[in-house]
N, C-alpha and C positions, 0 to 999 in steps of 0.2 A: 747741498753746502755750501755753493754759492749767494745761495739766500742768509745763508747764517742756520739751518736747522740740522739739531741731529740726526744722522745718517744710521739707519740701519738696513744691513744685508747680510746678505750669508759670506758665509767666508772663502773667496776665492782669491788666486794670486793675484788679477786684477784690482777686486776690492782693495784688497791691501798695499796693492802698487798707489792709488788716489786717495785713498782715507788714512795711512799708517795708522798710527797706535791709537788714531781719533776715531777710530771707527767703532759700529753698536756691530757685535759678528752674532753669527748665530750659524751653527752646524748646517752648511750645505746639503739643502731639500729638507731641512727638519722646521716644519711652515708650524709647529705647535714652538718651537723655540723663536724663531722668527716675530711670531705675535706676541711671547711673552719679552723679546727684549721693547717691543714697539711700547703694550702695556708700560712697562717700569719708568718707558719717557716722558711715559704720559702722566704716570704719577710720581716723576719724581723732576720737578719743573729746573730745578737750581741746577739739575746735572743735565738735562737739556738744556736750556740756555747753555750753560758753558761751556759743553761738546761741541753747539755749533756755535759760535763763538768761535772757538779755538777752529771748527771747520772752516768758517766762514775766511777765515785768515791764510790758514793753511792755503784756500785757495787762490787767493792773489797771490799768493805770496811763489807759487809755482804752477799755476795755470792759466795764468791771465791770455787771453785770446790774442794779443801781440804776441806774446813770445812762440806761440804754437804758430800765427802763421809764422816766425821765421824760422824755425824749425821746418817747417813744411816746404819750407822756398828753398833750404840748404840739400835734405834730399831731392826731391828732383832736380836742381842743380847739377849733385853727384849721382844721379840715375842717368840720366841726357850729356854725361862729360864736360860739365864745364866749368 
């Protein structure tokens, strides 16, 4: 995602939270469907580039390390009663 590549994954709550509408999802545990989605992206270079570009933008907007550090520190402060 952060490298600008499209992401194919099983449809799980965590995947949905991270990738949002930009993920390419397959039914949980269905490896044939997963392989089919990967194959589709390999064949459709335009779609793969577009999805990858949008995912990169999402990663930069929502998942920067600096933001995560601040969130983690806030959690520790609350847990330690600071």
